[in-house]
NUZA-122692 format. One record per residue (C-alpha): x negated, y negated, z negated. Coordinates in Angstrom, 1 decimal. Each point is the difference from the previous one (the first is absolute). Layout:
<sites>
<<X, Y, Z>>
...
</sites>
This chain:
<sites>
<<-13.3, 13.0, -84.6>>
<<-3.8, 0.6, -0.3>>
<<-2.1, 2.4, 2.0>>
<<-0.6, 2.0, -3.2>>
<<3.9, 0.1, -0.6>>
<<0.6, 1.1, 3.6>>
<<-2.2, 3.0, -0.6>>
<<2.1, 1.3, -3.0>>
<<1.9, 3.1, 0.5>>
<<3.5, 0.5, -1.5>>
<<1.0, 3.7, -0.6>>
<<2.3, -0.5, -3.0>>
<<3.4, -0.5, 1.9>>
<<1.8, 2.3, -2.7>>
<<-0.6, -2.9, -2.4>>
<<1.3, -2.5, 2.3>>
<<0.3, -1.1, 3.7>>
<<-0.8, -3.4, 1.6>>
<<3.1, -2.1, 1.0>>
<<0.9, 0.7, 3.7>>
<<0.0, -3.4, 1.8>>
<<3.4, 0.9, 1.5>>
<<1.3, 0.2, -3.7>>
<<-1.6, -3.3, -0.8>>
<<1.7, -1.5, 2.9>>
<<3.5, 1.2, -1.1>>
<<-0.4, -1.2, -3.4>>
<<-1.3, -3.3, 0.8>>
<<3.5, -2.0, 0.6>>
<<1.1, 1.0, -3.6>>
<<-2.6, -1.9, -1.8>>
<<1.1, -3.5, 1.1>>
<<2.6, -0.1, 2.4>>
<<2.6, 2.5, -1.3>>
<<-1.1, -0.1, -3.6>>
<<3.5, 0.2, -1.6>>
<<1.0, 2.0, -2.7>>
<<2.2, 3.1, 1.3>>
<<2.3, -0.2, -2.9>>
<<0.9, -3.8, 0.9>>
<<3.1, -0.9, 2.1>>
<<-1.2, -2.6, 2.1>>
<<-1.7, 0.2, 3.5>>
<<-3.4, 0.7, -1.4>>
<<1.2, 2.7, -2.3>>
<<2.1, 1.7, 2.8>>
<<-3.0, -0.1, 2.3>>
<<-2.0, 1.6, -2.6>>
<<2.5, 2.6, -1.0>>
<<0.5, 0.8, 3.8>>
<<-3.8, 1.1, 0.1>>
<<0.2, 2.0, -3.0>>
<<2.9, 2.0, 1.2>>
<<-1.8, 0.2, 3.5>>
<<-2.9, 1.4, -1.8>>
<<2.3, 2.4, -2.1>>
<<1.2, 1.2, 3.4>>
<<-3.5, 0.6, 1.5>>
<<-1.1, 1.9, -2.9>>
<<3.1, 2.4, -0.1>>
<<-0.6, 0.4, 3.6>>
<<-3.3, 1.4, -0.6>>
<<1.5, 2.2, -2.9>>
<<2.8, 1.0, 1.9>>
<<2.5, -0.9, -2.8>>
<<2.6, -2.9, -0.6>>
<<-1.2, -3.5, -0.6>>
<<1.7, 0.2, -3.4>>
<<-2.1, 2.8, -1.1>>
<<-3.1, -2.3, 0.1>>
<<-1.2, -1.7, -3.0>>
<<-2.8, -2.5, 0.2>>
<<-2.5, -0.2, -2.5>>
<<-3.6, -1.5, -0.8>>
<<-1.7, 3.0, 1.1>>
<<-0.6, 3.8, -0.1>>
<<-0.7, -0.1, -3.7>>
<<3.2, -1.8, -0.8>>
<<1.9, 2.3, 2.3>>
<<-1.1, 3.0, -1.8>>
<<0.6, -1.4, -3.4>>
<<3.5, -0.9, 1.0>>
<<0.6, 3.4, 1.5>>
<<-1.5, 2.2, -2.9>>
<<1.2, -2.0, -3.1>>
<<3.2, -1.2, 1.6>>
<<1.1, 3.6, 1.3>>
<<-1.1, 1.6, -3.3>>
<<1.7, -2.4, -2.2>>
<<3.2, 0.1, 2.2>>
<<0.2, 3.8, 0.0>>
<<-0.4, 0.1, -4.0>>
<<2.8, -2.4, -0.3>>
<<2.1, 1.9, 2.5>>
<<-0.5, 3.6, -0.9>>
<<-2.6, 0.1, -2.9>>
<<-2.6, 1.1, 2.3>>
<<-3.7, -0.5, -1.7>>
<<-2.2, 2.2, 2.1>>
<<-2.5, -1.5, 2.6>>
<<-1.9, 2.3, 2.4>>
<<-2.9, -2.0, 1.4>>
<<-3.4, 1.0, 1.8>>
<<-3.2, -0.4, -1.8>>
<<-1.5, -1.9, 3.2>>
<<2.3, -2.9, 0.0>>
<<-0.9, -3.7, 0.3>>
<<-0.2, -1.6, -3.6>>
<<3.1, -1.9, 0.9>>
<<1.8, 3.3, -0.2>>
<<-1.9, 1.9, -2.7>>
<<-0.3, -2.8, -2.5>>
<<3.7, -0.7, 0.5>>
<<0.9, 3.6, -0.7>>
<<-2.3, 0.0, -2.9>>
<<1.6, -3.3, -1.3>>
<<3.4, 1.7, 0.2>>
<<-1.3, 3.0, -2.0>>
<<-1.5, -2.1, -2.7>>
<<2.4, -2.7, -0.6>>
<<3.3, 1.5, 1.4>>
<<-0.4, 3.5, -1.2>>
<<0.1, 1.5, 3.5>>
<<-1.6, 3.4, 0.4>>
<<-2.8, -0.2, 2.7>>
<<-1.2, 3.3, 1.8>>
<<-2.8, -0.3, 2.4>>
<<0.3, 2.4, 3.3>>
<<-2.9, 2.1, 0.8>>
<<-2.0, -0.5, 3.2>>
<<-2.2, 2.2, 1.9>>
<<-3.5, -0.7, 0.9>>
<<0.7, -2.4, 2.6>>
<<2.7, -2.0, -2.1>>
<<3.1, 1.4, 1.7>>
<<3.2, 0.8, -2.2>>
<<1.9, 2.9, 0.7>>
<<3.5, -0.4, 0.6>>
<<0.9, 3.2, -1.2>>
<<-1.7, -1.0, -3.2>>
<<2.0, -3.1, -0.3>>
<<3.3, 1.9, 0.5>>
<<-1.0, 2.4, -3.0>>
<<-0.8, -2.9, -2.3>>
<<3.4, -1.7, 0.8>>
<<2.2, -0.2, -3.1>>
<<3.5, -1.0, -0.6>>
<<-1.5, -3.0, -2.0>>
<<-2.6, -1.0, 2.7>>
<<0.4, -3.8, 0.7>>
<<-2.4, -0.6, 2.8>>
<<-2.6, 1.8, 2.2>>
<<-2.8, -2.2, 1.2>>
<<-2.6, 1.4, 2.6>>
<<-2.0, -2.5, 2.1>>
<<0.3, 0.4, 3.8>>
<<-3.9, -0.2, 0.6>>
<<-2.6, -0.6, -2.5>>
<<-1.9, -3.1, -0.1>>
<<-2.9, 1.5, -1.4>>
<<-0.3, 3.2, 1.7>>
<<1.8, -0.3, 3.0>>
<<2.2, 3.0, -0.3>>
<<3.6, 0.0, 1.6>>
<<2.5, 1.6, -2.3>>
<<3.0, 2.2, 1.2>>
<<2.4, -2.5, -1.0>>
<<3.0, 1.0, 2.0>>
<<0.0, 3.5, -1.5>>
<<-0.3, -1.6, -3.3>>
<<2.9, -2.1, 0.6>>
<<2.2, 2.6, 1.1>>
<<-0.8, 2.0, -3.1>>
<<1.0, -3.0, -2.0>>
<<3.2, -0.8, 1.9>>
<<1.3, 3.5, -0.3>>
<<0.0, -0.6, -3.7>>
<<1.2, -3.5, 0.1>>
<<-3.4, -1.4, -1.6>>
<<-1.0, -3.4, 1.4>>
<<-3.4, 0.2, 1.8>>
<<-2.5, -2.8, 0.5>>
<<-3.1, -0.3, 2.1>>
<<-2.7, -2.6, -0.2>>
<<-0.5, -0.8, 4.0>>
<<-2.2, -3.0, -0.4>>
<<-3.2, 1.7, 1.4>>
<<1.9, 2.2, 2.4>>
<<2.1, -2.7, 1.8>>
<<-2.9, -1.1, 2.0>>
<<-0.4, 3.2, 1.8>>
<<2.7, 2.4, -0.6>>
<<3.7, 0.0, 1.0>>
<<2.3, -1.4, -2.7>>
<<3.5, 0.8, 0.9>>
<<1.6, 0.7, -3.1>>
<<2.7, 2.4, 0.9>>
<<-2.7, 2.4, 1.6>>
<<-2.1, -0.4, -3.2>>
<<2.9, 0.7, -2.2>>
<<-0.7, -2.6, -2.4>>
<<2.2, -2.1, -2.3>>
<<-2.6, -2.5, -0.9>>
<<-3.0, -1.0, 2.2>>
<<-2.5, -2.7, -0.7>>
<<-1.9, -2.2, 2.2>>
<<-2.7, -2.9, -0.2>>
<<-0.6, -2.3, 3.0>>
<<-3.7, -0.5, -0.5>>
<<-0.7, 3.6, 0.9>>
<<1.3, -0.6, 3.6>>
<<-1.4, -3.2, 0.8>>
<<2.5, -2.1, -1.9>>
<<-0.5, -2.5, -2.5>>
<<-0.9, 0.8, -3.5>>
<<2.8, -0.4, -2.6>>
<<3.1, 1.4, 1.7>>
<<1.4, 3.3, 0.3>>
<<3.2, 2.0, 0.1>>
<<2.0, 3.0, -1.6>>
<<2.3, 2.1, 1.9>>
<<3.0, 0.8, -2.3>>
<<2.3, 2.7, 1.5>>
<<3.5, -0.9, -0.2>>
<<1.6, 1.3, -3.2>>
<<-3.3, 0.1, -1.8>>
<<0.4, -1.1, -3.6>>
<<-2.7, -2.6, -0.7>>
<<-0.3, -2.1, -3.2>>
<<-1.5, -3.4, 0.9>>
<<-3.3, -0.9, -1.9>>
<<-0.1, -3.4, 0.9>>
<<3.1, -2.2, -0.9>>
<<0.7, -3.5, 0.3>>
<<1.7, -0.4, 3.3>>
<<2.3, 1.4, 2.7>>
<<-2.5, 0.5, 2.7>>
<<-0.4, 3.6, 1.7>>
<<3.3, 1.4, -1.2>>
<<-0.7, -0.9, -3.5>>
<<-3.1, 2.4, 0.0>>
<<-2.7, -2.5, 0.1>>
<<0.4, -3.5, -1.1>>
<<-2.2, -2.8, 1.3>>
<<-0.1, -2.4, 2.9>>
<<-0.9, 1.6, 3.0>>
<<-3.5, -0.4, 1.6>>
<<1.4, -0.8, 3.5>>
<<-3.4, -0.3, 2.1>>
<<-1.2, 3.3, -1.7>>
<<3.0, 1.9, 0.7>>
<<-0.2, -1.2, 3.8>>
<<-3.4, 0.9, 0.0>>
<<0.6, 3.5, -1.3>>
<<2.9, 0.9, 2.4>>
<<-2.4, -1.2, 2.8>>
<<-2.8, 2.0, -1.1>>
<<2.1, 3.0, -0.3>>
<<1.5, -0.4, 3.4>>
<<-3.6, -0.1, 1.5>>
<<-1.0, 2.9, -2.1>>
<<2.9, 2.3, 1.1>>
<<-0.6, -0.9, 3.8>>
<<-3.7, 0.3, -0.1>>
<<-0.4, 2.7, -2.5>>
<<-0.8, 3.2, 2.3>>
<<-2.6, -1.9, 2.1>>
<<-1.8, -1.1, -3.1>>
<<0.3, 3.3, -1.8>>
<<-1.7, 1.8, 3.2>>
<<-2.9, -2.1, -0.2>>
<<-0.2, 0.2, -3.8>>
<<-0.2, 3.8, 0.1>>
<<-2.9, 0.1, 2.3>>
<<-2.1, -2.5, -2.4>>
<<1.1, 1.7, -3.0>>
<<-1.0, 3.6, 1.0>>
<<-3.2, -1.6, 1.3>>
<<-0.9, -1.3, -3.5>>
<<1.4, 3.0, -1.7>>
<<-2.3, 2.4, 1.9>>
<<-3.0, -2.1, -0.1>>
<<0.1, -0.6, -3.7>>
<<0.3, 3.6, -0.5>>
<<-3.0, 0.7, 2.0>>
<<-2.2, -3.0, -1.2>>
<<0.9, -0.3, -3.7>>
<<-0.9, 3.1, -2.3>>
<<2.6, 0.8, -2.8>>
<<2.7, -2.0, 1.8>>
<<3.5, 1.4, 0.2>>
<<3.0, -1.1, 1.7>>
<<2.9, -0.6, -2.3>>
<<3.6, 0.4, 0.8>>
<<1.6, 1.9, 2.9>>
<<-2.3, 0.8, 2.8>>
<<2.7, -0.5, 2.6>>
<<3.3, -1.1, -1.7>>
<<-1.7, -3.5, -1.0>>
<<0.5, -3.7, 1.3>>
<<-1.4, -0.5, 3.4>>
<<-2.4, -2.6, -1.1>>
<<-1.1, 1.3, -3.4>>
<<-3.1, 1.8, -0.9>>
<<-0.9, 0.6, -3.7>>
<<-2.9, 2.0, -1.8>>
<<-1.2, 1.1, -3.3>>
<<-3.6, -0.4, -0.3>>
<<-1.9, 2.1, -2.7>>
<<-2.1, -1.8, -2.5>>
<<0.7, -3.6, 1.4>>
<<1.8, -2.8, -1.9>>
<<2.6, -1.5, 2.4>>
<<-0.5, -3.6, -1.3>>
<<-3.7, 0.2, 0.8>>
<<0.6, 1.5, 3.4>>
<<2.4, -2.8, 0.9>>
<<-2.3, -2.6, -1.2>>
<<-2.8, 1.3, 2.2>>
<<2.1, 0.4, 3.2>>
<<1.3, -3.7, -0.7>>
<<-3.6, -1.2, 0.0>>
<<-0.5, 1.7, 3.2>>
<<3.1, -1.8, 1.5>>
<<2.6, 2.5, -0.3>>
<<3.3, 0.0, -1.9>>
<<1.2, 3.3, -1.2>>
<<2.0, 1.2, -3.1>>
<<-0.3, 2.7, -2.6>>
<<3.8, 0.6, 0.1>>
<<3.0, -2.2, -1.0>>
<<-0.9, -3.6, 0.0>>
<<2.1, -0.4, -3.2>>
<<-2.5, 2.0, -1.7>>
<<-3.3, -1.1, 1.4>>
<<-2.5, -0.7, -2.6>>
<<1.4, 2.6, -2.6>>
<<-2.7, 2.2, -1.0>>
<<2.3, 2.8, -1.1>>
<<0.4, 2.8, 2.3>>
<<2.9, -0.1, 2.5>>
<<3.2, 1.4, -1.2>>
<<0.5, 1.4, 3.7>>
<<-3.4, 1.7, 0.1>>
<<0.7, 1.6, -3.4>>
<<3.4, 1.3, 1.4>>
<<-1.9, 1.7, 2.7>>
<<-2.2, 2.0, -2.4>>
<<-3.3, -1.5, 1.1>>
<<-3.0, 0.8, -2.5>>
<<-1.1, -2.9, -2.2>>
<<-3.0, -0.8, 2.0>>
<<2.1, -0.7, 3.2>>
<<2.5, -2.2, -1.7>>
<<-1.8, -3.3, 0.0>>
<<-1.4, -0.4, 3.5>>
<<3.0, -0.4, 2.2>>
<<-0.1, -1.7, 3.3>>
<<3.2, -1.3, 2.0>>
<<-0.9, -1.1, 3.7>>
<<3.2, -1.3, 1.6>>
<<0.1, -1.4, 3.5>>
<<2.0, -2.9, 1.5>>
<<1.1, -1.2, 3.2>>
<<-3.2, -1.8, 0.8>>
<<-2.3, 2.8, -1.3>>
<<-2.7, 0.9, 2.6>>
<<-2.2, 3.0, 0.7>>
<<-3.0, -2.2, -0.6>>
<<1.3, -0.6, -3.4>>
<<0.6, 3.6, -0.8>>
<<-3.7, 0.6, 1.4>>
<<-1.3, -2.8, -2.4>>
<<1.7, 1.7, -3.0>>
<<-1.5, 3.5, 1.0>>
<<-3.3, -1.8, 0.5>>
<<-0.1, -1.2, -3.6>>
<<2.0, 2.2, -2.2>>
<<-2.4, 2.8, -0.1>>
<<-2.8, -2.0, -1.2>>
<<2.1, -1.7, -2.6>>
<<0.8, 3.2, -1.3>>
<<-3.6, 1.4, -0.2>>
<<-0.9, -3.4, -1.8>>
<<2.7, 0.3, -2.5>>
<<-0.7, 3.7, -0.8>>
<<-3.7, -0.6, -0.4>>
<<0.6, -3.1, -2.4>>
<<2.5, 2.1, -2.1>>
<<-2.6, 3.1, -0.2>>
<<-2.8, -2.4, -1.4>>
</sites>
């Protein structure tokens, strides 16, 4: 790594996190030594299968569920797709249910899937209202449930604005009416408790690369007895719910990463909150026409997000990158899209605030000096961009 690269500052941990060296060490034997196919009957296959099932038990332990309730996938987006599409199609096949209740601040893996179900399969999609902080009211969910509701989906915490949703209360309302409740916990799992019974979820999606595991692997908790139609067929893996040869090194890595995350979570969160609050307070003081987006207190410990009036988010990110600072304008899946954020639209922001979003997300290696550098650079960049746009 060059001296210039060493000076670069990474403040985009909501997009992805670096692989923990302890995770890489756990994965290494399954690339060359224990390389067998877990579906094979010989010794190599048996050793690989044992690693898969050991990983399943570790993930189940973190979730507080039974190992057979854990379905391995290629990542959070696939987990969300399997949950939303699979539960909706199963509910319609079993009881004619065709109504979907989804929050408008969901990741595209949920919203696009729900819209495809409406467009291609005739489901009725209803978007739940959110308040100015992006929070869903559990009482409002209860009021909107119908006898034909197939699925409710509300994310645990927003990847874009950091707001934590009251999903346990939402889950109780759904359970009382016998409606399947799915929550995208991909962003939340790195910092929040994920015991599924406390959260009252039927389906919970995880993606390993958000908590210092490898990219390309995830999991879906499926509560025992929850009807789910597979959307990927061709093999008997994962109880028939997800066909395909297991990626053994990645599964081992995800399980190890989740173990580390759970054991170290509170210590990291305490430090994140201090740095996060420092950034929020200083940006409020130093940058005119900047407002915090998301809930002021019920938000992820490492997450600070802002709307900046009269600034184009992509221009802001480019200037910060030139200064050696990596941030985001929201979901990494939408970076580069000049259209206004659906999440900011749902919050009811005026049009001149919709295009200048900034997301600053901290990680285990983030330092005070790095936050100070951001606070040194950001005000000048904002002044320059606004001056350029006014000409």
